[in-house]
PDB file of N, CA, C and O in Angstrom, chain B, residues numbered from 101:
ATOM      1  N   MET B 101     111.378 113.193 106.494  1.00  0.00           N
ATOM      2  CA  MET B 101     111.300 112.475 107.748  1.00  0.00           C
ATOM      3  C   MET B 101     110.134 113.060 108.529  1.00  0.00           C
ATOM      4  O   MET B 101     109.948 114.277 108.542  1.00  0.00           O
ATOM      5  N   ASP B 102     109.351 112.215 109.177  1.00  0.00           N
ATOM      6  CA  ASP B 102     108.282 112.665 110.057  1.00  0.00           C
ATOM      7  C   ASP B 102     108.730 112.451 111.496  1.00  0.00           C
ATOM      8  O   ASP B 102     109.290 111.410 111.839  1.00  0.00           O
ATOM      9  N   VAL B 103     108.475 113.455 112.333  1.00  0.00           N
ATOM     10  CA  VAL B 103     108.827 113.383 113.743  1.00  0.00           C
ATOM     11  C   VAL B 103     107.541 113.513 114.556  1.00  0.00           C
ATOM     12  O   VAL B 103     106.739 114.415 114.314  1.00  0.00           O
ATOM     13  N   LYS B 104     107.346 112.624 115.505  1.00  0.00           N
ATOM     14  CA  LYS B 104     106.164 112.669 116.357  1.00  0.00           C
ATOM     15  C   LYS B 104     106.333 113.762 117.408  1.00  0.00           C
ATOM     16  O   LYS B 104     107.345 113.813 118.107  1.00  0.00           O
ATOM     17  N   LEU B 105     105.332 114.632 117.511  1.00  0.00           N
ATOM     18  CA  LEU B 105     105.353 115.717 118.497  1.00  0.00           C
ATOM     19  C   LEU B 105     104.701 115.253 119.795  1.00  0.00           C
ATOM     20  O   LEU B 105     104.051 114.208 119.831  1.00  0.00           O
ATOM     21  N   ALA B 106     104.874 116.025 120.849  1.00  0.00           N
ATOM     22  CA  ALA B 106     104.358 115.678 122.169  1.00  0.00           C
ATOM     23  C   ALA B 106     102.843 115.469 122.163  1.00  0.00           C
ATOM     24  O   ALA B 106     102.330 114.658 122.934  1.00  0.00           O
ATOM     25  N   ASP B 107     102.123 116.192 121.300  1.00  0.00           N
ATOM     26  CA  ASP B 107     100.661 116.050 121.252  1.00  0.00           C
ATOM     27  C   ASP B 107     100.203 114.879 120.387  1.00  0.00           C
ATOM     28  O   ASP B 107      99.002 114.683 120.199  1.00  0.00           O
ATOM     29  N   GLY B 108     101.145 114.101 119.860  1.00  0.00           N
ATOM     30  CA  GLY B 108     100.814 112.939 119.049  1.00  0.00           C
ATOM     31  C   GLY B 108     100.759 113.214 117.559  1.00  0.00           C
ATOM     32  O   GLY B 108     100.709 112.278 116.761  1.00  0.00           O
ATOM     33  N   SER B 109     100.768 114.476 117.172  1.00  0.00           N
ATOM     34  CA  SER B 109     100.755 114.809 115.747  1.00  0.00           C
ATOM     35  C   SER B 109     102.161 114.631 115.169  1.00  0.00           C
ATOM     36  O   SER B 109     103.131 114.450 115.906  1.00  0.00           O
ATOM     37  N   ALA B 110     102.251 114.684 113.854  1.00  0.00           N
ATOM     38  CA  ALA B 110     103.544 114.510 113.188  1.00  0.00           C
ATOM     39  C   ALA B 110     103.980 115.818 112.544  1.00  0.00           C
ATOM     40  O   ALA B 110     103.160 116.581 112.035  1.00  0.00           O
ATOM     41  N   MET B 111     105.277 116.058 112.577  1.00  0.00           N
ATOM     42  CA  MET B 111     105.855 117.227 111.920  1.00  0.00           C
ATOM     43  C   MET B 111     106.764 116.726 110.803  1.00  0.00           C
ATOM     44  O   MET B 111     107.611 115.859 111.016  1.00  0.00           O
ATOM     45  N   LYS B 112     106.574 117.287 109.608  1.00  0.00           N
ATOM     46  CA  LYS B 112     107.405 116.923 108.459  1.00  0.00           C
ATOM     47  C   LYS B 112     108.740 117.655 108.568  1.00  0.00           C
ATOM     48  O   LYS B 112     108.764 118.873 108.748  1.00  0.00           O
ATOM     49  N   VAL B 113     109.844 116.927 108.462  1.00  0.00           N
ATOM     50  CA  VAL B 113     111.185 117.514 108.521  1.00  0.00           C
ATOM     51  C   VAL B 113     111.818 117.369 107.140  1.00  0.00           C
ATOM     52  O   VAL B 113     111.895 116.277 106.576  1.00  0.00           O
ATOM     53  N   ARG B 114     112.262 118.497 106.624  1.00  0.00           N
ATOM     54  CA  ARG B 114     112.992 118.508 105.354  1.00  0.00           C
ATOM     55  C   ARG B 114     114.416 118.954 105.649  1.00  0.00           C
ATOM     56  O   ARG B 114     114.681 119.572 106.680  1.00  0.00           O
ATOM     57  N   PHE B 115     115.323 118.639 104.744  1.00  0.00           N
ATOM     58  CA  PHE B 115     116.730 118.922 104.974  1.00  0.00           C
ATOM     59  C   PHE B 115     117.194 120.022 104.039  1.00  0.00           C
ATOM     60  O   PHE B 115     117.001 119.954 102.825  1.00  0.00           O
ATOM     61  N   ARG B 116     117.807 121.033 104.624  1.00  0.00           N
ATOM     62  CA  ARG B 116     118.210 122.220 103.864  1.00  0.00           C
ATOM     63  C   ARG B 116     118.981 121.842 102.613  1.00  0.00           C
ATOM     64  O   ARG B 116     119.974 121.118 102.676  1.00  0.00           O
ATOM     65  N   ASP B 117     118.518 122.335 101.483  1.00  0.00           N
ATOM     66  CA  ASP B 117     119.151 122.131 100.177  1.00  0.00           C
ATOM     67  C   ASP B 117     119.387 120.652  99.853  1.00  0.00           C
ATOM     68  O   ASP B 117     120.242 120.314  99.034  1.00  0.00           O
ATOM     69  N   TYR B 118     118.628 119.790 100.500  1.00  0.00           N
ATOM     70  CA  TYR B 118     118.813 118.341 100.327  1.00  0.00           C
ATOM     71  C   TYR B 118     120.278 117.966 100.493  1.00  0.00           C
ATOM     72  O   TYR B 118     120.776 117.055  99.831  1.00  0.00           O
ATOM     73  N   GLY B 119     120.963 118.677 101.384  1.00  0.00           N
ATOM     74  CA  GLY B 119     122.390 118.489 101.598  1.00  0.00           C
ATOM     75  C   GLY B 119     122.749 117.226 102.352  1.00  0.00           C
ATOM     76  O   GLY B 119     123.900 116.792 102.330  1.00  0.00           O
ATOM     77  N   PHE B 120     121.762 116.629 103.027  1.00  0.00           N
ATOM     78  CA  PHE B 120     122.006 115.383 103.754  1.00  0.00           C
ATOM     79  C   PHE B 120     120.676 114.667 103.926  1.00  0.00           C
ATOM     80  O   PHE B 120     119.609 115.250 103.735  1.00  0.00           O
ATOM     81  N   PHE B 121     120.756 113.413 104.285  1.00  0.00           N
ATOM     82  CA  PHE B 121     119.558 112.615 104.522  1.00  0.00           C
ATOM     83  C   PHE B 121     119.755 111.800 105.786  1.00  0.00           C
ATOM     84  O   PHE B 121     120.884 111.573 106.219  1.00  0.00           O
ATOM     85  N   VAL B 122     118.663 111.366 106.370  1.00  0.00           N
ATOM     86  CA  VAL B 122     118.673 110.543 107.578  1.00  0.00           C
ATOM     87  C   VAL B 122     118.026 109.217 107.209  1.00  0.00           C
ATOM     88  O   VAL B 122     117.007 109.207 106.519  1.00  0.00           O
ATOM     89  N   PRO B 123     118.596 108.091 107.653  1.00  0.00           N
ATOM     90  CA  PRO B 123     117.980 106.802 107.319  1.00  0.00           C
ATOM     91  C   PRO B 123     116.549 106.748 107.855  1.00  0.00           C
ATOM     92  O   PRO B 123     116.252 107.322 108.902  1.00  0.00           O
ATOM     93  N   THR B 124     115.677 106.063 107.141  1.00  0.00           N
ATOM     94  CA  THR B 124     114.278 105.998 107.561  1.00  0.00           C
ATOM     95  C   THR B 124     113.952 104.715 108.310  1.00  0.00           C
ATOM     96  O   THR B 124     112.901 104.631 108.945  1.00  0.00           O
ATOM     97  N   LYS B 125     114.802 103.740 108.255  1.00  0.00           N
ATOM     98  CA  LYS B 125     114.561 102.468 108.949  1.00  0.00           C
ATOM     99  C   LYS B 125     115.380 102.417 110.235  1.00  0.00           C
ATOM    100  O   LYS B 125     116.516 102.890 110.282  1.00  0.00           O
ATOM    101  N   GLY B 126     114.791 101.841 111.268  1.00  0.00           N
ATOM    102  CA  GLY B 126     115.496 101.643 112.521  1.00  0.00           C
ATOM    103  C   GLY B 126     115.500 102.854 113.445  1.00  0.00           C
ATOM    104  O   GLY B 126     116.200 102.846 114.458  1.00  0.00           O
ATOM    105  N   LEU B 127     114.741 103.888 113.123  1.00  0.00           N
ATOM    106  CA  LEU B 127     114.717 105.086 113.961  1.00  0.00           C
ATOM    107  C   LEU B 127     113.483 105.154 114.863  1.00  0.00           C
ATOM    108  O   LEU B 127     113.375 106.048 115.701  1.00  0.00           O
ATOM    109  N   GLU B 128     112.566 104.223 114.694  1.00  0.00           N
ATOM    110  CA  GLU B 128     111.338 104.241 115.470  1.00  0.00           C
ATOM    111  C   GLU B 128     111.659 104.251 116.963  1.00  0.00           C
ATOM    112  O   GLU B 128     112.429 103.421 117.445  1.00  0.00           O
ATOM    113  N   GLY B 129     111.062 105.200 117.691  1.00  0.00           N
ATOM    114  CA  GLY B 129     111.243 105.284 119.128  1.00  0.00           C
ATOM    115  C   GLY B 129     112.513 105.986 119.576  1.00  0.00           C
ATOM    116  O   GLY B 129     112.711 106.177 120.776  1.00  0.00           O
ATOM    117  N   LYS B 130     113.375 106.375 118.654  1.00  0.00           N
ATOM    118  CA  LYS B 130     114.613 107.064 119.023  1.00  0.00           C
ATOM    119  C   LYS B 130     114.361 108.556 119.157  1.00  0.00           C
ATOM    120  O   LYS B 130     113.452 109.111 118.539  1.00  0.00           O
ATOM    121  N   GLU B 131     115.175 109.182 119.965  1.00  0.00           N
ATOM    122  CA  GLU B 131     115.097 110.625 120.156  1.00  0.00           C
ATOM    123  C   GLU B 131     116.061 111.306 119.199  1.00  0.00           C
ATOM    124  O   GLU B 131     117.159 110.808 118.952  1.00  0.00           O
ATOM    125  N   VAL B 132     115.643 112.453 118.659  1.00  0.00           N
ATOM    126  CA  VAL B 132     116.519 113.211 117.766  1.00  0.00           C
ATOM    127  C   VAL B 132     116.643 114.643 118.271  1.00  0.00           C
ATOM    128  O   VAL B 132     115.731 115.188 118.894  1.00  0.00           O
ATOM    129  N   VAL B 133     117.790 115.231 117.985  1.00  0.00           N
ATOM    130  CA  VAL B 133     118.019 116.651 118.242  1.00  0.00           C
ATOM    131  C   VAL B 133     118.220 117.282 116.874  1.00  0.00           C
ATOM    132  O   VAL B 133     119.057 116.838 116.088  1.00  0.00           O
ATOM    133  N   MET B 134     117.438 118.330 116.599  1.00  0.00           N
ATOM    134  CA  MET B 134     117.506 118.960 115.286  1.00  0.00           C
ATOM    135  C   MET B 134     117.843 120.431 115.440  1.00  0.00           C
ATOM    136  O   MET B 134     117.420 121.091 116.390  1.00  0.00           O
ATOM    137  N   GLN B 135     118.611 120.926 114.490  1.00  0.00           N
ATOM    138  CA  GLN B 135     118.910 122.358 114.426  1.00  0.00           C
ATOM    139  C   GLN B 135     118.328 122.868 113.128  1.00  0.00           C
ATOM    140  O   GLN B 135     118.507 122.256 112.075  1.00  0.00           O
ATOM    141  N   GLY B 136     117.625 123.996 113.200  1.00  0.00           N
ATOM    142  CA  GLY B 136     117.022 124.554 112.000  1.00  0.00           C
ATOM    143  C   GLY B 136     115.885 125.487 112.357  1.00  0.00           C
ATOM    144  O   GLY B 136     115.904 126.141 113.399  1.00  0.00           O
ATOM    145  N   ARG B 137     114.885 125.542 111.474  1.00  0.00           N
ATOM    146  CA  ARG B 137     113.757 126.452 111.670  1.00  0.00           C
ATOM    147  C   ARG B 137     112.433 125.724 111.542  1.00  0.00           C
ATOM    148  O   ARG B 137     112.202 124.984 110.586  1.00  0.00           O
ATOM    149  N   ALA B 138     111.559 125.947 112.531  1.00  0.00           N
ATOM    150  CA  ALA B 138     110.200 125.414 112.486  1.00  0.00           C
ATOM    151  C   ALA B 138     109.285 126.481 111.892  1.00  0.00           C
ATOM    152  O   ALA B 138     109.499 127.679 112.079  1.00  0.00           O
ATOM    153  N   LYS B 139     108.268 126.024 111.176  1.00  0.00           N
ATOM    154  CA  LYS B 139     107.336 126.961 110.555  1.00  0.00           C
ATOM    155  C   LYS B 139     105.924 126.384 110.649  1.00  0.00           C
ATOM    156  O   LYS B 139     105.689 125.214 110.345  1.00  0.00           O
ATOM    157  N   LYS B 140     104.993 127.234 111.076  1.00  0.00           N
ATOM    158  CA  LYS B 140     103.591 126.832 111.145  1.00  0.00           C
ATOM    159  C   LYS B 140     102.949 127.157 109.801  1.00  0.00           C
ATOM    160  O   LYS B 140     103.058 128.276 109.300  1.00  0.00           O
ATOM    161  N   GLU B 141     102.284 126.168 109.231  1.00  0.00           N
ATOM    162  CA  GLU B 141     101.623 126.353 107.949  1.00  0.00           C
ATOM    163  C   GLU B 141     100.128 126.146 108.130  1.00  0.00           C
ATOM    164  O   GLU B 141      99.698 125.218 108.814  1.00  0.00           O
ATOM    165  N   VAL B 142      99.343 127.012 107.516  1.00  0.00           N
ATOM    166  CA  VAL B 142      97.891 126.897 107.549  1.00  0.00           C
ATOM    167  C   VAL B 142      97.417 126.656 106.117  1.00  0.00           C
ATOM    168  O   VAL B 142      97.697 127.447 105.216  1.00  0.00           O
ATOM    169  N   THR B 143      96.697 125.556 105.922  1.00  0.00           N
ATOM    170  CA  THR B 143      96.111 125.255 104.615  1.00  0.00           C
ATOM    171  C   THR B 143      94.631 125.599 104.706  1.00  0.00           C
ATOM    172  O   THR B 143      93.900 125.023 105.511  1.00  0.00           O
ATOM    173  N   ASP B 144      94.197 126.540 103.879  1.00  0.00           N
ATOM    174  CA  ASP B 144      92.817 127.006 103.980  1.00  0.00           C
ATOM    175  C   ASP B 144      91.839 125.961 103.439  1.00  0.00           C
ATOM    176  O   ASP B 144      92.223 125.012 102.755  1.00  0.00           O
ATOM    177  N   VAL B 145      90.567 126.168 103.770  1.00  0.00           N
ATOM    178  CA  VAL B 145      89.509 125.222 103.421  1.00  0.00           C
ATOM    179  C   VAL B 145      89.437 125.005 101.914  1.00  0.00           C
ATOM    180  O   VAL B 145      89.313 123.867 101.462  1.00  0.00           O
ATOM    181  N   ALA B 146      89.511 126.069 101.135  1.00  0.00           N
ATOM    182  CA  ALA B 146      89.416 125.938  99.672  1.00  0.00           C
ATOM    183  C   ALA B 146      90.517 125.026  99.131  1.00  0.00           C
ATOM    184  O   ALA B 146      90.256 124.199  98.258  1.00  0.00           O
ATOM    185  N   MET B 147      91.736 125.163  99.635  1.00  0.00           N
ATOM    186  CA  MET B 147      92.838 124.327  99.158  1.00  0.00           C
ATOM    187  C   MET B 147      92.650 122.878  99.610  1.00  0.00           C
ATOM    188  O   MET B 147      92.905 121.952  98.840  1.00  0.00           O
ATOM    189  N   LEU B 148      92.205 122.677 100.854  1.00  0.00           N
ATOM    190  CA  LEU B 148      91.948 121.319 101.339  1.00  0.00           C
ATOM    191  C   LEU B 148      90.860 120.644 100.507  1.00  0.00           C
ATOM    192  O   LEU B 148      90.959 119.460 100.186  1.00  0.00           O
ATOM    193  N   GLN B 149      89.824 121.405 100.160  1.00  0.00           N
ATOM    194  CA  GLN B 149      88.761 120.853  99.323  1.00  0.00           C
ATOM    195  C   GLN B 149      89.291 120.532  97.925  1.00  0.00           C
ATOM    196  O   GLN B 149      88.904 119.528  97.327  1.00  0.00           O
ATOM    197  N   HIS B 150      90.163 121.375  97.415  1.00  0.00           N
ATOM    198  CA  HIS B 150      90.778 121.127  96.103  1.00  0.00           C
ATOM    199  C   HIS B 150      91.602 119.839  96.145  1.00  0.00           C
ATOM    200  O   HIS B 150      91.514 119.011  95.238  1.00  0.00           O
ATOM    201  N   TYR B 151      92.404 119.672  97.205  1.00  0.00           N
ATOM    202  CA  TYR B 151      93.198 118.442  97.347  1.00  0.00           C
ATOM    203  C   TYR B 151      92.288 117.220  97.410  1.00  0.00           C
ATOM    204  O   TYR B 151      92.577 116.190  96.800  1.00  0.00           O
ATOM    205  N   ALA B 152      91.178 117.340  98.157  1.00  0.00           N
ATOM    206  CA  ALA B 152      90.238 116.227  98.291  1.00  0.00           C
ATOM    207  C   ALA B 152      89.610 115.887  96.939  1.00  0.00           C
ATOM    208  O   ALA B 152      89.429 114.717  96.603  1.00  0.00           O
ATOM    209  N   GLU B 153      89.285 116.915  96.179  1.00  0.00           N
ATOM    210  CA  GLU B 153      88.722 116.701  94.846  1.00  0.00           C
ATOM    211  C   GLU B 153      89.734 115.982  93.952  1.00  0.00           C
ATOM    212  O   GLU B 153      89.388 115.034  93.247  1.00  0.00           O
ATOM    213  N   ASP B 154      90.993 116.444  93.986  1.00  0.00           N
ATOM    214  CA  ASP B 154      92.054 115.799  93.202  1.00  0.00           C
ATOM    215  C   ASP B 154      92.256 114.348  93.612  1.00  0.00           C
ATOM    216  O   ASP B 154      92.639 113.511  92.795  1.00  0.00           O
ATOM    217  N   ALA B 155      91.996 114.051  94.893  1.00  0.00           N
ATOM    218  CA  ALA B 155      92.173 112.688  95.392  1.00  0.00           C
ATOM    219  C   ALA B 155      90.969 111.800  95.100  1.00  0.00           C
ATOM    220  O   ALA B 155      90.960 110.622  95.456  1.00  0.00           O
ATOM    221  N   GLY B 156      89.941 112.374  94.442  1.00  0.00           N
ATOM    222  CA  GLY B 156      88.779 111.585  94.065  1.00  0.00           C
ATOM    223  C   GLY B 156      87.763 111.398  95.168  1.00  0.00           C
ATOM    224  O   GLY B 156      86.955 110.471  95.105  1.00  0.00           O
ATOM    225  N   LYS B 157      87.781 112.256  96.180  1.00  0.00           N
ATOM    226  CA  LYS B 157      86.819 112.163  97.281  1.00  0.00           C
ATOM    227  C   LYS B 157      85.419 112.505  96.778  1.00  0.00           C
ATOM    228  O   LYS B 157      85.258 113.194  95.770  1.00  0.00           O
ATOM    229  N   SER B 158      84.417 112.014  97.495  1.00  0.00           N
ATOM    230  CA  SER B 158      83.028 112.281  97.111  1.00  0.00           C
ATOM    231  C   SER B 158      82.651 113.725  97.432  1.00  0.00           C
ATOM    232  O   SER B 158      83.339 114.404  98.194  1.00  0.00           O
ATOM    233  N   LYS B 159      81.551 114.181  96.842  1.00  0.00           N
ATOM    234  CA  LYS B 159      81.076 115.552  97.118  1.00  0.00           C
ATOM    235  C   LYS B 159      80.760 115.728  98.601  1.00  0.00           C
ATOM    236  O   LYS B 159      80.981 116.802  99.160  1.00  0.00           O
ATOM    237  N   GLU B 160      80.246 114.682  99.234  1.00  0.00           N
ATOM    238  CA  GLU B 160      79.926 114.751 100.662  1.00  0.00           C
ATOM    239  C   GLU B 160      81.203 114.898 101.498  1.00  0.00           C
ATOM    240  O   GLU B 160      81.250 115.684 102.444  1.00  0.00           O
ATOM    241  N   GLU B 161      82.225 114.137 101.137  1.00  0.00           N
ATOM    242  CA  GLU B 161      83.503 114.229 101.859  1.00  0.00           C
ATOM    243  C   GLU B 161      84.120 115.610 101.693  1.00  0.00           C
ATOM    244  O   GLU B 161      84.661 116.173 102.645  1.00  0.00           O
ATOM    245  N   ILE B 162      84.039 116.150 100.495  1.00  0.00           N
ATOM    246  CA  ILE B 162      84.599 117.478 100.223  1.00  0.00           C
ATOM    247  C   ILE B 162      83.831 118.539 101.002  1.00  0.00           C
ATOM    248  O   ILE B 162      84.432 119.443 101.582  1.00  0.00           O
ATOM    249  N   ALA B 163      82.498 118.430 101.017  1.00  0.00           N
ATOM    250  CA  ALA B 163      81.664 119.406 101.737  1.00  0.00           C
ATOM    251  C   ALA B 163      81.898 119.351 103.247  1.00  0.00           C
ATOM    252  O   ALA B 163      81.680 120.340 103.947  1.00  0.00           O
ATOM    253  N   ALA B 164      82.341 118.194 103.750  1.00  0.00           N
ATOM    254  CA  ALA B 164      82.579 118.042 105.191  1.00  0.00           C
ATOM    255  C   ALA B 164      83.843 118.766 105.645  1.00  0.00           C
ATOM    256  O   ALA B 164      84.067 118.916 106.846  1.00  0.00           O
ATOM    257  N   ILE B 165      84.657 119.208 104.723  1.00  0.00           N
ATOM    258  CA  ILE B 165      85.885 119.945 105.066  1.00  0.00           C
ATOM    259  C   ILE B 165      85.494 121.398 105.302  1.00  0.00           C
ATOM    260  O   ILE B 165      85.203 122.138 104.363  1.00  0.00           O
ATOM    261  N   THR B 166      85.493 121.795 106.580  1.00  0.00           N
ATOM    262  CA  THR B 166      85.020 123.145 106.930  1.00  0.00           C
ATOM    263  C   THR B 166      86.005 123.932 107.786  1.00  0.00           C
ATOM    264  O   THR B 166      85.750 125.091 108.112  1.00  0.00           O
ATOM    265  N   GLU B 167      87.119 123.323 108.151  1.00  0.00           N
ATOM    266  CA  GLU B 167      88.107 123.992 108.997  1.00  0.00           C
ATOM    267  C   GLU B 167      89.465 123.963 108.313  1.00  0.00           C
ATOM    268  O   GLU B 167      89.811 122.965 107.681  1.00  0.00           O
ATOM    269  N   PRO B 168      90.243 125.037 108.425  1.00  0.00           N
ATOM    270  CA  PRO B 168      91.613 125.009 107.886  1.00  0.00           C
ATOM    271  C   PRO B 168      92.453 123.998 108.663  1.00  0.00           C
ATOM    272  O   PRO B 168      92.130 123.636 109.794  1.00  0.00           O
ATOM    273  N   GLU B 169      93.520 123.560 108.039  1.00  0.00           N
ATOM    274  CA  GLU B 169      94.429 122.592 108.670  1.00  0.00           C
ATOM    275  C   GLU B 169      95.712 123.313 109.052  1.00  0.00           C
ATOM    276  O   GLU B 169      96.321 124.002 108.234  1.00  0.00           O
ATOM    277  N   ILE B 170      96.113 123.145 110.305  1.00  0.00           N
ATOM    278  CA  ILE B 170      97.347 123.752 110.792  1.00  0.00           C
ATOM    279  C   ILE B 170      98.374 122.643 110.969  1.00  0.00           C
ATOM    280  O   ILE B 170      98.093 121.622 111.596  1.00  0.00           O
ATOM    281  N   SER B 171      99.552 122.844 110.421  1.00  0.00           N
ATOM    282  CA  SER B 171     100.614 121.849 110.557  1.00  0.00           C
ATOM    283  C   SER B 171     101.951 122.558 110.763  1.00  0.00           C
ATOM    284  O   SER B 171     102.099 123.744 110.466  1.00  0.00           O
ATOM    285  N   TRP B 172     102.898 121.818 111.269  1.00  0.00           N
ATOM    286  CA  TRP B 172     104.254 122.330 111.476  1.00  0.00           C
ATOM    287  C   TRP B 172     105.196 121.623 110.524  1.00  0.00           C
ATOM    288  O   TRP B 172     105.072 120.421 110.288  1.00  0.00           O
ATOM    289  N   THR B 173     106.134 122.372 109.983  1.00  0.00           N
ATOM    290  CA  THR B 173     107.220 121.796 109.190  1.00  0.00           C
ATOM    291  C   THR B 173     108.529 122.296 109.781  1.00  0.00           C
ATOM    292  O   THR B 173     108.560 123.301 110.491  1.00  0.00           O
ATOM    293  N   PHE B 174     109.601 121.590 109.482  1.00  0.00           N
ATOM    294  CA  PHE B 174     110.909 121.947 110.028  1.00  0.00           C
ATOM    295  C   PHE B 174     111.931 121.804 108.922  1.00  0.00           C
ATOM    296  O   PHE B 174     112.000 120.765 108.265  1.00  0.00           O
ATOM    297  N   GLU B 175     112.730 122.848 108.712  1.00  0.00           N
ATOM    298  CA  GLU B 175     113.853 122.760 107.771  1.00  0.00           C
ATOM    299  C   GLU B 175     115.114 122.599 108.595  1.00  0.00           C
ATOM    300  O   GLU B 175     115.535 123.528 109.284  1.00  0.00           O
ATOM    301  N   ALA B 176     115.715 121.425 108.526  1.00  0.00           N
ATOM    302  CA  ALA B 176     116.847 121.089 109.377  1.00  0.00           C
ATOM    303  C   ALA B 176     118.176 121.433 108.719  1.00  0.00           C
ATOM    304  O   ALA B 176     118.407 121.155 107.542  1.00  0.00           O
ATOM    305  N   ASP B 177     119.054 122.060 109.533  1.00  0.00           N
ATOM    306  CA  ASP B 177     120.449 122.270 109.140  1.00  0.00           C
ATOM    307  C   ASP B 177     121.287 121.071 109.573  1.00  0.00           C
ATOM    308  O   ASP B 177     122.310 120.758 108.965  1.00  0.00           O
ATOM    309  N   GLY B 178     120.833 120.408 110.632  1.00  0.00           N
ATOM    310  CA  GLY B 178     121.540 119.258 111.155  1.00  0.00           C
ATOM    311  C   GLY B 178     120.626 118.413 112.025  1.00  0.00           C
ATOM    312  O   GLY B 178     119.678 118.930 112.617  1.00  0.00           O
ATOM    313  N   VAL B 179     120.901 117.113 112.107  1.00  0.00           N
ATOM    314  CA  VAL B 179     120.116 116.198 112.906  1.00  0.00           C
ATOM    315  C   VAL B 179     121.074 115.258 113.644  1.00  0.00           C
ATOM    316  O   VAL B 179     121.988 114.692 113.044  1.00  0.00           O
ATOM    317  N   LEU B 180     120.854 115.102 114.943  1.00  0.00           N
ATOM    318  CA  LEU B 180     121.614 114.169 115.757  1.00  0.00           C
ATOM    319  C   LEU B 180     120.647 113.113 116.259  1.00  0.00           C
ATOM    320  O   LEU B 180     119.617 113.441 116.849  1.00  0.00           O
ATOM    321  N   ILE B 181     120.972 111.844 116.029  1.00  0.00           N
ATOM    322  CA  ILE B 181     120.132 110.743 116.485  1.00  0.00           C
ATOM    323  C   ILE B 181     120.752 110.200 117.769  1.00  0.00           C
ATOM    324  O   ILE B 181     121.884 109.716 117.767  1.00  0.00           O
ATOM    325  N   LYS B 182     119.991 110.286 118.876  1.00  0.00           N
ATOM    326  CA  LYS B 182     120.479 109.805 120.167  1.00  0.00           C
ATOM    327  C   LYS B 182     120.395 108.288 120.233  1.00  0.00           C
ATOM    328  O   LYS B 182     119.430 107.688 119.759  1.00  0.00           O
ATOM    329  N   GLU B 183     121.397 107.683 120.816  1.00  0.00           N
ATOM    330  CA  GLU B 183     121.401 106.231 121.017  1.00  0.00           C
ATOM    331  C   GLU B 183     120.686 105.858 122.273  1.00  0.00           C
ATOM    332  O   GLU B 183     120.592 104.675 122.601  1.00  0.00           O
TER     333      GLU B 183
END
C-alpha cells in the first residue's frame, strides 16, 4: 500500500509477516491510522544507476543520476481506515 505524506511524496507500507492486507480500491482520499515502524532508506547513486541500466535507460539518463534517493517505508502491525 502507498500512503501519501504531507510533503506530497509516497511512503510504501508493508504488512508484518504478510499477516493481513488492506483493500486497494476505494481508499483514495481516506485517512488511515497505522501502528508499526517507519524506516528511512537511502539508495546510493551506484544502485540507482544499476536499476536504471536494468530498466533499459540510455547512457545519458543513467549518467544524469547523481544524487542518492531517500525514501520512507513502514512496516505495519495494524491499520485502521477512518470513515
